[in-house]
Backbone of each chain as ProteinMPNN parsed JSONL, in Angstrom:
{"seq_chain_A": "XXXXXXXXXXXXXXXXXXXXXXXXXXXXXXXXXXXXXXXXXXXXXXXXXXXXXXXXXXXXXXXXXXXXXXXXXXXXXXXXXXXXXXXXXXXXXXXXXXXXXXXXXXXXXXXXXXXXXX", "coords_chain_A": {"N_chain_A": [[23.693, 123.404, 231.844], [21.328, 121.241, 231.384], [23.413, 119.374, 230.148], [24.301, 118.435, 232.45], [22.382, 117.341, 233.971], [20.366, 116.173, 232.596], [19.211, 114.306, 229.264], [20.55, 114.118, 225.623], [18.072, 114.183, 223.151], [17.341, 111.104, 221.454], [19.796, 110.29, 221.8], [21.809, 107.623, 223.961], [20.878, 107.252, 227.136], [22.601, 108.629, 230.363], [25.097, 105.906, 231.368], [23.82, 104.213, 229.809], [23.542, 101.786, 227.576], [25.873, 101.503, 225.153], [24.274, 102.373, 221.676], [25.031, 100.957, 218.862], [26.227, 101.183, 215.946], [25.533, 99.561, 213.516], [22.754, 99.116, 214.808], [21.605, 101.414, 214.339], [21.407, 101.676, 211.727], [19.743, 99.953, 211.103], [17.341, 100.73, 212.441], [16.874, 102.838, 210.757], [16.388, 101.842, 208.026], [14.87, 99.708, 208.865], [15.788, 97.276, 207.944], [17.784, 94.214, 207.996], [21.196, 93.849, 208.813], [22.431, 92.311, 206.945], [20.004, 92.389, 204.756], [20.837, 94.627, 203.951], [23.284, 94.613, 202.938], [23.123, 92.738, 200.689], [21.371, 94.518, 198.991], [23.46, 96.224, 198.039], [25.093, 94.721, 196.569], [23.376, 94.271, 194.616], [23.49, 96.129, 193.122], [25.371, 96.454, 191.611], [26.259, 95.193, 188.153], [25.979, 92.466, 185.692], [26.994, 93.466, 182.104], [26.794, 92.085, 179.056], [28.079, 92.195, 175.856], [28.147, 93.628, 171.981], [31.3, 94.853, 171.423], [31.99, 97.889, 171.1], [32.751, 100.526, 170.376], [35.782, 102.002, 172.098], [36.933, 104.58, 174.395], [39.467, 107.489, 175.194], [39.128, 107.418, 177.83], [38.435, 104.773, 178.57], [35.728, 104.65, 178.234], [33.046, 102.954, 177.222], [31.331, 101.24, 174.354], [28.592, 99.888, 173.86], [27.119, 96.753, 171.493], [24.041, 95.008, 171.227], [23.516, 94.123, 173.275], [23.127, 92.015, 176.845], [22.072, 91.813, 179.847], [23.249, 89.821, 182.436], [20.949, 88.071, 184.891], [18.106, 88.641, 183.546], [15.758, 89.291, 185.098], [16.068, 90.37, 187.043], [16.516, 92.553, 186.214], [14.319, 94.136, 184.808], [14.156, 96.343, 183.065], [16.113, 96.849, 181.542], [15.747, 95.187, 179.771], [14.723, 95.886, 177.211], [16.595, 97.253, 175.553], [18.818, 97.542, 173.661], [21.644, 99.006, 173.212], [24.123, 100.514, 174.207], [26.017, 102.905, 176.694], [28.405, 102.958, 178.068], [30.033, 104.854, 180.983], [33.483, 105.519, 181.792], [34.573, 104.989, 184.475], [32.841, 103.958, 185.748], [33.157, 101.478, 186.118], [34.384, 98.239, 186.704], [35.503, 95.892, 186.448], [36.317, 94.177, 182.697], [35.328, 91.346, 181.223], [37.455, 89.365, 178.697], [37.222, 87.783, 175.894], [38.915, 84.65, 175.952], [40.426, 83.224, 174.223], [41.123, 85.257, 171.958], [42.579, 86.678, 172.427], [45.9, 87.991, 172.686], [48.512, 86.87, 174.214], [51.032, 86.933, 174.57], [51.683, 89.152, 172.649], [50.601, 91.259, 174.207], [52.007, 91.218, 176.408], [54.486, 92.201, 175.269], [54.106, 94.059, 174.16], [53.41, 96.014, 176.417], [56.0, 96.078, 177.883], [57.294, 97.599, 176.38], [56.312, 100.06, 175.724], [56.438, 100.37, 178.832], [59.317, 101.032, 178.454], [59.099, 103.149, 177.036], [57.506, 105.248, 178.3], [59.48, 105.547, 180.201], [61.54, 106.792, 178.973], [60.826, 109.377, 178.871]], "CA_chain_A": [[22.582, 122.398, 233.186], [20.589, 120.618, 230.786], [24.055, 118.321, 229.743], [24.566, 117.321, 233.146], [21.608, 116.52, 234.624], [19.19, 115.207, 230.953], [19.629, 113.806, 228.166], [19.583, 114.972, 224.449], [17.037, 113.399, 222.573], [17.908, 110.632, 220.175], [21.202, 109.639, 222.479], [21.374, 107.101, 225.124], [21.383, 107.819, 228.264], [24.067, 108.067, 231.087], [25.344, 104.72, 231.788], [22.803, 103.452, 229.405], [24.241, 100.697, 226.487], [25.98, 102.024, 223.635], [23.808, 102.45, 220.399], [25.711, 100.449, 217.901], [25.955, 101.947, 214.278], [24.307, 98.405, 212.766], [21.302, 98.969, 215.084], [21.098, 102.646, 213.344], [21.044, 101.113, 209.781], [18.664, 98.626, 211.578], [16.36, 101.358, 212.664], [16.251, 104.077, 209.838], [16.068, 100.698, 207.146], [13.842, 98.531, 208.63], [16.319, 95.905, 207.605], [18.631, 93.509, 208.407], [22.217, 94.334, 207.756], [22.51, 91.216, 205.197], [19.784, 92.653, 203.685], [21.18, 96.387, 203.253], [24.689, 94.181, 201.626], [22.261, 92.319, 199.481], [21.151, 95.7, 198.036], [24.645, 97.065, 197.875], [25.574, 93.88, 195.801], [22.539, 93.835, 193.629], [23.584, 97.024, 192.783], [26.417, 95.55, 190.538], [25.279, 94.19, 187.274], [27.164, 92.492, 184.007], [26.382, 93.778, 181.191], [26.978, 91.641, 178.034], [27.566, 92.533, 174.296], [29.708, 93.708, 171.226], [32.196, 96.063, 172.02], [31.455, 98.882, 169.59], [34.121, 101.528, 170.974], [36.46, 102.49, 173.279], [37.992, 105.821, 174.36], [41.03, 107.587, 176.037], [38.442, 107.594, 178.967], [37.746, 103.972, 178.923], [33.847, 104.676, 178.121], [32.755, 101.859, 176.314], [30.155, 101.155, 173.799], [28.374, 98.224, 173.715], [25.72, 96.679, 170.655], [23.519, 93.962, 171.374], [23.49, 93.876, 175.271], [22.115, 91.591, 177.322], [22.127, 91.652, 181.129], [23.016, 88.724, 183.066], [19.822, 87.906, 185.131], [17.104, 89.775, 183.564], [14.864, 89.085, 185.746], [16.464, 91.301, 187.995], [16.484, 94.109, 185.47], [13.682, 94.111, 183.418], [13.931, 97.719, 182.482], [17.187, 96.663, 181.118], [15.422, 94.338, 178.695], [14.303, 96.257, 176.435], [17.912, 98.362, 175.801], [19.928, 96.997, 172.504], [23.243, 99.285, 172.927], [24.391, 101.15, 175.793], [27.354, 103.796, 176.252], [29.068, 102.841, 179.952], [31.084, 105.56, 181.594], [34.316, 104.758, 182.253], [34.853, 105.018, 185.392], [32.272, 103.209, 186.741], [33.503, 100.126, 184.922], [35.462, 97.613, 187.423], [36.033, 94.52, 185.268], [35.878, 94.0, 181.59], [35.783, 90.151, 181.382], [37.701, 89.161, 177.68], [37.38, 86.607, 175.501], [40.506, 84.549, 176.582], [40.973, 82.848, 173.637], [41.43, 86.167, 171.067], [43.824, 87.455, 173.208], [47.595, 87.063, 172.135], [48.937, 87.463, 175.549], [52.418, 87.399, 173.955], [51.623, 90.499, 172.105], [50.294, 92.356, 175.099], [53.595, 91.67, 177.16], [56.089, 92.954, 174.528], [53.426, 95.715, 174.006], [53.7, 96.25, 177.939], [57.264, 96.303, 177.826], [57.618, 98.404, 174.947], [55.507, 101.479, 176.463], [57.189, 101.125, 179.716], [60.402, 101.845, 178.163], [58.832, 104.501, 176.071], [57.384, 106.104, 179.308], [61.042, 105.851, 181.346], [62.559, 107.952, 178.115], [60.294, 110.905, 178.66]], "C_chain_A": [[22.239, 121.348, 232.338], [21.552, 118.994, 230.194], [24.12, 117.62, 231.257], [23.311, 116.572, 233.761], [20.513, 115.451, 233.666], [20.228, 114.298, 230.209], [19.623, 114.84, 226.952], [19.334, 114.181, 223.713], [17.674, 112.636, 221.118], [19.462, 109.891, 220.608], [20.983, 108.595, 223.751], [22.013, 107.552, 226.281], [22.173, 107.695, 229.204], [24.132, 106.549, 231.629], [24.862, 103.454, 230.775], [24.373, 102.456, 228.056], [24.396, 101.341, 225.324], [25.617, 101.399, 222.313], [24.913, 101.933, 219.512], [25.445, 100.874, 216.078], [24.824, 100.768, 213.559], [22.986, 98.935, 213.318], [20.785, 100.865, 214.691], [20.854, 102.231, 212.172], [19.723, 100.493, 210.169], [17.351, 99.784, 211.226], [15.82, 102.403, 211.669], [15.966, 103.118, 208.283], [15.369, 100.206, 207.28], [13.981, 97.652, 208.506], [17.442, 95.38, 208.159], [19.999, 94.053, 207.754], [22.556, 93.512, 206.276], [21.565, 92.102, 204.564], [20.065, 93.848, 202.522], [22.552, 95.631, 202.362], [24.341, 93.798, 201.061], [22.366, 93.508, 198.495], [22.077, 96.05, 197.586], [24.84, 96.317, 196.574], [25.228, 93.725, 194.749], [22.583, 94.778, 192.842], [24.455, 96.855, 191.068], [25.79, 94.8, 189.591], [26.982, 93.923, 186.499], [26.3, 92.884, 183.199], [27.215, 92.583, 179.792], [26.785, 92.26, 176.469], [28.979, 92.729, 173.967], [30.173, 94.685, 171.366], [32.008, 97.1, 171.051], [32.911, 100.08, 169.584], [34.399, 101.673, 171.723], [37.014, 103.789, 173.082], [38.816, 106.339, 175.115], [40.238, 107.416, 177.059], [38.136, 106.294, 179.653], [36.057, 104.085, 178.788], [34.017, 103.88, 177.268], [31.19, 101.889, 175.661], [29.939, 99.827, 173.502], [27.024, 98.269, 172.996], [25.521, 95.363, 171.391], [23.552, 93.383, 172.734], [22.394, 92.508, 175.524], [22.888, 91.742, 178.76], [21.986, 90.638, 181.517], [21.932, 88.835, 184.283], [18.852, 89.13, 184.937], [16.09, 89.907, 184.34], [14.634, 90.17, 186.974], [16.364, 93.066, 187.496], [15.592, 94.525, 184.726], [13.581, 95.411, 182.785], [15.025, 97.707, 181.249], [16.947, 95.661, 179.357], [15.423, 94.728, 177.117], [15.88, 97.004, 175.196], [18.576, 97.697, 174.715], [21.118, 97.144, 172.837], [23.038, 100.268, 174.033], [26.23, 101.672, 175.974], [27.145, 103.512, 177.798], [30.338, 103.94, 180.217], [32.131, 104.989, 182.242], [34.615, 104.487, 183.636], [34.052, 104.848, 186.54], [32.258, 101.532, 186.525], [34.486, 99.793, 186.298], [36.301, 96.532, 186.789], [35.631, 94.616, 183.977], [36.507, 92.599, 181.131], [35.719, 89.981, 179.455], [37.306, 87.725, 177.058], [38.481, 86.202, 175.27], [41.357, 83.947, 175.201], [41.293, 83.706, 172.189], [42.176, 86.684, 172.104], [45.066, 86.862, 172.949], [48.409, 87.831, 173.176], [50.614, 87.988, 174.894], [52.653, 88.647, 173.447], [51.21, 91.726, 172.975], [51.443, 92.391, 175.81], [54.66, 91.894, 176.52], [55.261, 94.31, 174.245], [53.539, 96.679, 175.206], [54.894, 97.165, 178.299], [57.929, 97.403, 177.391], [56.943, 99.775, 175.815], [55.963, 101.473, 177.642], [58.711, 101.594, 179.27], [59.872, 102.856, 177.693], [58.958, 105.641, 177.608], [58.766, 106.961, 180.449], [62.022, 107.094, 180.415], [61.966, 109.13, 178.773], [60.787, 111.57, 179.901]], "O_chain_A": [[22.926, 120.346, 232.532], [21.013, 117.925, 229.908], [24.01, 116.396, 231.339], [23.297, 115.363, 233.992], [20.048, 114.351, 233.964], [21.354, 113.831, 230.386], [19.067, 115.938, 226.959], [20.179, 113.334, 223.42], [18.215, 113.15, 220.14], [20.1, 109.129, 219.882], [20.013, 108.77, 224.488], [23.13, 108.027, 226.48], [22.72, 106.593, 229.196], [23.199, 106.094, 232.29], [25.223, 102.277, 230.79], [25.588, 102.589, 227.913], [23.496, 101.712, 224.571], [26.154, 100.417, 221.8], [25.872, 102.705, 219.478], [24.463, 100.74, 215.348], [23.672, 100.991, 213.188], [22.1, 99.217, 212.512], [19.645, 101.304, 214.849], [19.812, 102.616, 211.642], [18.721, 100.608, 209.463], [16.63, 99.802, 210.229], [14.655, 102.8, 211.664], [15.332, 103.709, 207.409], [14.721, 99.859, 206.292], [13.105, 96.805, 208.68], [18.13, 96.129, 208.852], [20.09, 94.54, 206.628], [22.803, 93.866, 205.124], [22.105, 92.774, 203.686], [19.847, 94.058, 201.329], [22.819, 96.043, 201.233], [24.946, 94.113, 200.036], [23.112, 93.585, 197.519], [21.891, 96.372, 196.413], [24.802, 96.954, 195.522], [25.929, 93.278, 193.841], [21.915, 94.688, 191.812], [24.137, 97.086, 189.901], [24.962, 93.929, 189.857], [28.11, 94.418, 186.512], [25.082, 92.776, 183.343], [28.437, 92.48, 179.9], [25.735, 92.675, 175.979], [30.069, 92.515, 174.498], [29.413, 95.649, 171.467], [31.842, 96.644, 169.92], [33.806, 100.212, 168.75], [33.557, 101.605, 172.618], [37.479, 104.191, 172.016], [39.087, 105.561, 176.029], [41.102, 106.932, 177.789], [37.729, 106.249, 180.814], [35.343, 103.36, 179.481], [34.989, 103.915, 176.514], [30.179, 102.356, 176.185], [30.676, 98.936, 173.08], [26.091, 99.031, 173.249], [26.39, 94.73, 171.99], [23.613, 92.193, 173.041], [21.42, 92.102, 174.89], [24.117, 91.787, 178.826], [20.913, 90.077, 181.292], [22.044, 89.947, 184.8], [18.709, 90.139, 185.628], [15.434, 90.926, 184.126], [13.648, 90.609, 187.566], [16.227, 94.159, 188.046], [15.921, 95.344, 183.868], [12.783, 95.48, 181.851], [14.891, 98.366, 180.218], [17.631, 95.546, 178.34], [15.914, 94.139, 176.154], [15.714, 97.055, 173.977], [19.209, 96.847, 175.341], [21.887, 96.187, 172.918], [22.004, 100.667, 174.569], [27.256, 101.113, 175.589], [26.169, 103.722, 178.518], [31.441, 103.813, 179.686], [31.975, 104.127, 183.108], [35.022, 103.333, 183.766], [34.199, 105.222, 187.704], [31.406, 100.685, 186.792], [35.164, 100.643, 186.874], [37.525, 96.433, 186.699], [34.529, 95.15, 183.85], [37.675, 92.463, 180.767], [34.71, 90.231, 178.796], [37.122, 86.717, 177.741], [39.255, 86.866, 174.581], [42.57, 84.095, 175.045], [41.694, 83.02, 171.25], [41.512, 87.681, 172.388], [45.345, 85.663, 172.952], [48.848, 88.979, 173.109], [51.113, 89.112, 174.83], [53.69, 89.253, 173.714], [51.383, 92.899, 172.646], [52.005, 93.479, 175.933], [55.764, 91.822, 177.06], [55.774, 95.424, 174.138], [53.721, 97.89, 175.078], [54.952, 98.312, 178.744], [58.883, 98.001, 177.889], [57.681, 100.266, 176.669], [56.091, 102.64, 178.012], [59.195, 102.575, 179.836], [60.458, 103.831, 178.164], [59.851, 106.416, 177.953], [58.957, 108.028, 181.034], [62.828, 107.923, 180.838], [62.774, 109.919, 179.262], [60.564, 112.766, 180.091]]}, "seq_chain_B": "XXXXXXXXXXXXXXXXXXXXXXXXXXXXXXXXXXXXXXXXXXXXXXXXXXXXXXXXXXXXXXXXXXXXXXXXXXXXXXXXXXXXXXXXXXXXXXXXXXXXXXX", "coords_chain_B": {"N_chain_B": [[72.494, 106.836, 174.516], [72.627, 103.824, 173.247], [70.827, 101.542, 172.975], [68.554, 100.093, 170.858], [65.402, 101.209, 170.267], [63.358, 100.21, 169.304], [64.247, 97.553, 170.31], [63.118, 94.137, 171.561], [62.574, 93.268, 173.87], [63.517, 95.255, 176.631], [66.618, 96.56, 178.25], [66.376, 94.81, 181.54], [65.638, 96.461, 183.995], [66.053, 98.109, 187.319], [64.29, 100.839, 188.076], [62.228, 102.817, 189.162], [59.176, 102.056, 190.912], [56.729, 101.001, 189.285], [58.675, 99.239, 187.743], [59.317, 97.175, 188.94], [56.514, 96.023, 188.784], [56.851, 95.6, 185.941], [58.521, 93.393, 185.997], [57.271, 91.459, 187.112], [55.317, 90.38, 184.75], [54.082, 88.061, 182.497], [53.693, 86.296, 185.014], [52.209, 84.568, 187.717], [50.579, 87.114, 189.504], [49.029, 88.567, 192.676], [46.106, 90.679, 193.166], [45.083, 93.136, 195.254], [42.496, 94.528, 195.495], [40.01, 97.639, 195.874], [36.699, 97.196, 198.146], [37.021, 95.302, 199.305], [38.102, 92.818, 197.773], [40.303, 90.485, 196.336], [42.004, 89.741, 194.088], [43.729, 86.841, 191.763], [46.175, 86.222, 189.374], [47.764, 85.545, 186.253], [49.854, 87.767, 185.085], [49.422, 90.101, 182.074], [49.39, 92.361, 180.843], [49.945, 95.914, 181.755], [48.955, 99.244, 182.411], [50.109, 102.851, 183.241], [48.321, 103.398, 185.166], [47.903, 101.553, 186.198], [45.984, 100.051, 185.481], [45.085, 96.843, 184.023], [45.578, 93.893, 182.977], [44.991, 90.079, 182.976], [45.162, 86.903, 182.994], [43.432, 83.963, 183.525], [42.461, 84.002, 186.578], [41.597, 84.492, 189.533], [38.668, 85.431, 191.636], [38.177, 86.514, 194.646], [36.123, 87.363, 196.907], [35.298, 89.175, 199.88], [32.741, 89.007, 202.355], [31.386, 91.048, 205.27], [29.521, 90.222, 207.624], [27.786, 91.052, 210.684], [27.1, 89.388, 213.401], [24.224, 89.455, 215.178], [23.506, 88.759, 218.356], [26.012, 88.523, 219.346], [27.419, 90.51, 218.525], [29.886, 89.688, 216.688], [31.904, 89.923, 214.779], [31.698, 88.283, 211.278], [32.899, 86.38, 208.295], [32.704, 85.75, 204.878], [33.935, 84.367, 202.603], [33.504, 84.197, 198.954], [34.185, 82.85, 195.866], [35.292, 83.137, 192.301], [35.73, 81.88, 188.94], [37.872, 83.282, 186.14], [38.334, 83.844, 182.874], [39.956, 85.632, 181.437], [40.736, 88.752, 182.227], [40.462, 92.358, 181.934], [41.203, 94.92, 184.424], [40.186, 97.858, 186.048], [42.348, 100.407, 186.438], [41.432, 101.984, 188.818], [40.708, 100.886, 191.367], [42.536, 99.336, 192.269], [44.161, 98.691, 195.397], [47.239, 96.848, 195.902], [49.639, 95.742, 194.082], [50.749, 92.278, 194.272], [54.315, 90.543, 193.716], [55.045, 87.292, 192.187], [54.08, 85.238, 194.169], [55.751, 82.673, 196.304], [55.037, 81.171, 198.227], [52.156, 78.873, 198.562], [48.808, 78.965, 198.16]], "CA_chain_B": [[71.808, 105.493, 174.458], [72.658, 102.695, 172.138], [69.904, 100.481, 172.881], [67.893, 100.444, 169.864], [64.479, 101.543, 171.028], [62.279, 98.995, 168.905], [64.321, 96.851, 170.778], [61.453, 93.566, 172.249], [62.736, 93.474, 175.09], [64.137, 95.979, 176.835], [67.192, 95.973, 179.55], [65.974, 95.032, 182.817], [66.599, 98.017, 185.294], [64.626, 98.249, 188.293], [64.214, 102.118, 188.858], [60.803, 103.012, 189.68], [57.814, 101.126, 191.553], [56.868, 100.124, 188.092], [59.601, 97.899, 187.008], [58.592, 95.46, 189.787], [55.352, 95.28, 188.076], [57.16, 94.896, 185.002], [59.159, 92.019, 186.24], [55.694, 89.924, 187.092], [54.827, 90.136, 183.842], [53.87, 86.544, 182.967], [54.109, 85.764, 186.168], [51.1, 84.932, 188.783], [50.093, 87.811, 190.776], [48.181, 88.931, 194.026], [46.026, 91.767, 193.394], [44.086, 93.687, 195.923], [41.207, 95.538, 195.321], [38.92, 97.746, 197.056], [35.944, 96.443, 198.368], [37.412, 93.51, 199.92], [38.564, 91.928, 196.574], [41.199, 90.306, 195.936], [42.829, 88.942, 192.24], [45.276, 86.43, 191.542], [46.363, 86.141, 187.891], [49.051, 86.205, 185.584], [49.784, 89.392, 184.679], [49.42, 90.145, 181.127], [49.106, 93.725, 180.365], [49.525, 96.849, 182.424], [49.631, 100.657, 182.304], [50.874, 103.37, 184.367], [47.177, 103.933, 185.971], [47.972, 100.638, 186.581], [44.338, 98.761, 184.262], [45.775, 95.471, 184.222], [44.95, 92.6, 182.063], [44.932, 89.108, 183.803], [44.956, 85.725, 182.678], [43.098, 82.864, 184.704], [41.946, 85.044, 187.727], [40.748, 83.592, 190.44], [38.464, 86.413, 192.409], [38.044, 86.52, 195.777], [35.382, 88.641, 197.391], [35.32, 88.944, 201.196], [31.744, 90.28, 202.476], [31.078, 90.743, 206.339], [28.185, 90.744, 208.23], [27.837, 91.184, 212.09], [26.406, 88.765, 214.39], [22.801, 90.654, 216.063], [23.611, 88.827, 219.7], [27.669, 88.809, 220.063], [28.425, 91.702, 217.389], [30.828, 89.582, 215.962], [31.965, 89.963, 212.395], [31.608, 86.837, 210.432], [33.369, 86.872, 207.274], [32.353, 85.041, 203.871], [34.244, 84.784, 201.394], [33.141, 83.727, 197.845], [35.354, 82.672, 194.402], [34.98, 82.559, 191.033], [36.849, 82.217, 188.416], [37.639, 84.41, 185.291], [39.869, 83.387, 181.812], [40.821, 86.527, 180.791], [40.015, 90.36, 182.644], [40.543, 93.474, 182.432], [41.116, 95.229, 185.705], [40.351, 98.949, 185.973], [43.238, 100.814, 188.102], [41.479, 102.749, 190.027], [39.669, 99.93, 192.393], [43.695, 98.619, 192.776], [45.162, 98.891, 196.271], [47.726, 96.844, 196.078], [50.058, 94.515, 193.221], [52.41, 91.791, 195.059], [54.827, 90.089, 192.799], [54.859, 86.661, 192.424], [54.402, 84.146, 195.246], [56.38, 81.738, 196.373], [54.127, 80.592, 199.235], [51.15, 78.62, 198.272], [47.662, 79.818, 198.786]], "C_chain_B": [[71.812, 104.594, 173.276], [71.695, 102.069, 171.612], [68.887, 100.806, 171.886], [66.162, 100.286, 170.627], [63.308, 100.389, 170.378], [62.905, 97.804, 169.339], [63.119, 95.535, 171.719], [61.793, 93.812, 173.306], [63.826, 94.148, 175.936], [65.156, 95.902, 177.866], [66.306, 96.403, 180.735], [66.411, 95.538, 183.591], [65.253, 98.021, 186.175], [65.111, 99.756, 188.768], [63.192, 102.891, 189.518], [59.771, 101.78, 190.117], [57.56, 100.011, 190.402], [57.386, 99.085, 187.753], [59.461, 96.835, 187.765], [57.331, 94.999, 189.062], [55.807, 94.566, 186.496], [57.953, 93.68, 184.891], [58.255, 90.898, 186.729], [55.199, 89.784, 185.696], [54.816, 89.095, 183.488], [53.906, 86.194, 184.215], [52.689, 85.931, 186.928], [51.314, 86.069, 189.881], [48.914, 88.016, 191.805], [47.979, 90.331, 193.837], [45.017, 92.46, 194.343], [43.077, 94.845, 195.591], [40.331, 96.295, 196.118], [37.865, 97.41, 196.705], [36.026, 95.404, 198.728], [37.211, 92.845, 198.78], [40.164, 91.397, 196.482], [41.521, 89.4, 194.38], [43.874, 87.923, 192.726], [45.13, 85.807, 190.449], [47.533, 86.31, 187.575], [48.795, 87.706, 184.924], [50.144, 89.387, 183.114], [50.0, 91.51, 180.404], [49.028, 94.724, 181.504], [49.773, 98.21, 182.184], [50.177, 101.724, 183.156], [49.398, 103.876, 185.128], [46.979, 102.227, 186.759], [46.763, 99.44, 186.33], [45.73, 98.223, 184.14], [45.179, 94.113, 183.48], [45.625, 91.037, 182.652], [44.339, 88.194, 183.382], [44.514, 84.76, 183.775], [43.146, 83.268, 185.872], [41.062, 84.471, 188.622], [40.455, 85.091, 191.548], [37.976, 86.29, 193.604], [37.136, 87.477, 196.299], [34.7, 88.318, 198.62], [34.031, 89.639, 201.593], [31.964, 89.819, 204.462], [30.217, 91.267, 207.021], [28.641, 90.861, 209.979], [26.736, 90.554, 212.715], [25.524, 89.732, 215.169], [23.12, 90.013, 217.437], [25.49, 88.956, 220.074], [28.128, 89.903, 219.474], [29.752, 91.272, 216.798], [31.052, 89.663, 214.753], [32.331, 88.461, 212.181], [31.99, 87.355, 208.766], [32.947, 85.752, 206.517], [33.189, 85.415, 202.843], [33.806, 83.526, 199.742], [34.043, 83.415, 196.227], [34.882, 82.65, 193.307], [36.224, 82.75, 189.923], [37.079, 82.952, 186.95], [38.702, 84.068, 184.163], [40.636, 84.689, 181.328], [40.111, 87.941, 181.635], [40.754, 91.284, 182.68], [40.086, 94.213, 183.385], [41.187, 96.961, 185.617], [41.118, 99.48, 187.04], [42.788, 101.285, 189.196], [41.195, 102.142, 191.158], [41.353, 99.374, 192.614], [44.406, 99.633, 194.095], [46.88, 98.357, 196.229], [48.688, 95.31, 194.795], [51.457, 93.84, 194.24], [52.997, 90.996, 194.314], [54.374, 88.434, 193.101], [54.919, 85.9, 193.766], [54.526, 83.342, 195.457], [55.595, 80.581, 197.309], [52.624, 80.233, 198.802], [49.947, 78.819, 198.709], [46.966, 78.683, 198.617]], "O_chain_B": [[70.961, 104.708, 172.393], [71.465, 101.897, 170.415], [68.301, 101.873, 172.065], [65.849, 99.37, 171.387], [62.494, 99.834, 171.115], [62.348, 96.791, 168.916], [62.313, 96.03, 172.507], [61.23, 94.765, 173.844], [64.956, 93.661, 175.961], [64.786, 95.081, 178.705], [65.756, 97.469, 181.01], [67.523, 95.273, 184.047], [64.048, 97.97, 185.929], [66.018, 99.953, 189.577], [63.487, 103.61, 190.473], [59.742, 100.689, 189.549], [57.877, 98.822, 190.366], [56.769, 98.059, 187.467], [59.475, 95.68, 187.34], [57.114, 93.822, 188.778], [55.392, 93.523, 185.991], [58.047, 93.028, 183.85], [58.502, 89.692, 186.723], [54.502, 88.776, 185.577], [55.722, 88.527, 184.098], [54.634, 85.203, 184.162], [52.051, 86.984, 186.904], [52.028, 85.976, 190.88], [47.831, 87.494, 191.541], [48.838, 91.185, 194.058], [43.864, 92.195, 194.004], [43.322, 96.05, 195.528], [39.828, 95.721, 197.084], [37.576, 97.225, 195.523], [35.189, 94.523, 198.537], [36.149, 92.233, 198.669], [41.092, 92.197, 196.605], [40.951, 88.383, 193.987], [44.632, 88.02, 193.691], [44.246, 84.967, 190.279], [48.355, 86.97, 188.21], [47.864, 88.381, 184.484], [51.123, 88.713, 182.794], [50.903, 91.568, 179.569], [48.11, 94.529, 182.301], [50.882, 98.453, 181.707], [50.911, 101.223, 184.008], [49.528, 104.939, 185.735], [46.155, 101.877, 187.604], [46.678, 98.317, 186.827], [46.866, 98.696, 184.137], [44.124, 93.579, 183.823], [46.852, 90.977, 182.717], [43.116, 88.259, 183.254], [45.13, 84.719, 184.84], [44.134, 82.806, 186.443], [39.93, 84.045, 188.39], [41.348, 85.724, 192.111], [36.899, 85.706, 193.483], [37.488, 88.632, 196.064], [33.786, 87.496, 198.688], [33.981, 90.831, 201.288], [32.454, 88.783, 204.912], [30.021, 92.477, 207.138], [29.81, 90.736, 210.344], [25.591, 91.001, 212.649], [26.01, 90.704, 215.747], [23.015, 90.987, 218.184], [25.957, 89.499, 221.076], [29.223, 90.342, 219.825], [30.616, 92.076, 216.449], [30.301, 89.444, 213.803], [33.084, 87.725, 212.819], [31.549, 88.344, 208.18], [32.754, 84.712, 207.148], [33.212, 86.512, 202.284], [33.886, 82.298, 199.713], [34.456, 84.463, 195.732], [33.822, 82.029, 193.233], [37.241, 83.442, 189.976], [35.951, 83.274, 186.577], [39.887, 84.01, 184.491], [41.79, 84.681, 180.899], [38.886, 88.052, 181.578], [41.757, 91.235, 183.392], [38.873, 94.38, 183.508], [42.217, 97.426, 185.13], [40.884, 99.269, 188.23], [43.32, 101.2, 190.303], [41.407, 102.83, 192.157], [41.249, 98.685, 193.629], [44.932, 100.743, 194.007], [47.761, 99.186, 196.459], [48.307, 94.139, 194.795], [52.484, 94.338, 194.702], [52.097, 90.272, 193.887], [53.564, 88.173, 193.991], [55.95, 86.031, 194.426], [53.644, 82.582, 195.057], [55.595, 79.37, 197.092], [51.842, 81.176, 198.673], [49.93, 78.875, 199.938], [45.783, 78.629, 198.952]]}, "name": "protein", "num_of_chains": 2, "seq": "XXXXXXXXXXXXXXXXXXXXXXXXXXXXXXXXXXXXXXXXXXXXXXXXXXXXXXXXXXXXXXXXXXXXXXXXXXXXXXXXXXXXXXXXXXXXXXXXXXXXXXXXXXXXXXXXXXXXXXXXXXXXXXXXXXXXXXXXXXXXXXXXXXXXXXXXXXXXXXXXXXXXXXXXXXXXXXXXXXXXXXXXXXXXXXXXXXXXXXXXXXXXXXXXXXXXXXXXXXXXX"}
């Protein structure tokens, strides 16, 4: 009976305006959506360093690291070396002048051919 | 198999999807990534996970914001260029061969 003549707490009344998801986010965080997005983007960070080693999972060890934008991440200033789990990596920016692109392409073709033979 | 395995460039045949990617080596390709990112760049290397190395990359990041009054979505794009980039394959949605249309 309650369903017919009343309303469940926290939902809109019958005939009431729909509550948007955006509003829910705003109510629970007390922030604008754009601010939430900024925080999301701020979670990304760039770490510059000398590549010490890489393993089969593309886990990366860096030495002499610098965080771009140290004002944002002061806790990273004291860190000199780090280990990055491969699965959280999106990109690795490489020094372009040290990449032998011809070698890369040949190696890729060779590997593709080898994979096919298996 | 008369083909020598050490042959520099194997015979070009298309038997599986990745062969199409192989044909795009040293060409500019379009890569759609998760989290609303797009890459355009020259393909230098890839592997079976679609990890890739791209050169002269232009990355386009699209962010959407919802207008508070009209509830319309507003899209913003930011672009940046990167001379040489390794892309981890798990973020890749699609790889498209060289584009003939100017973008």
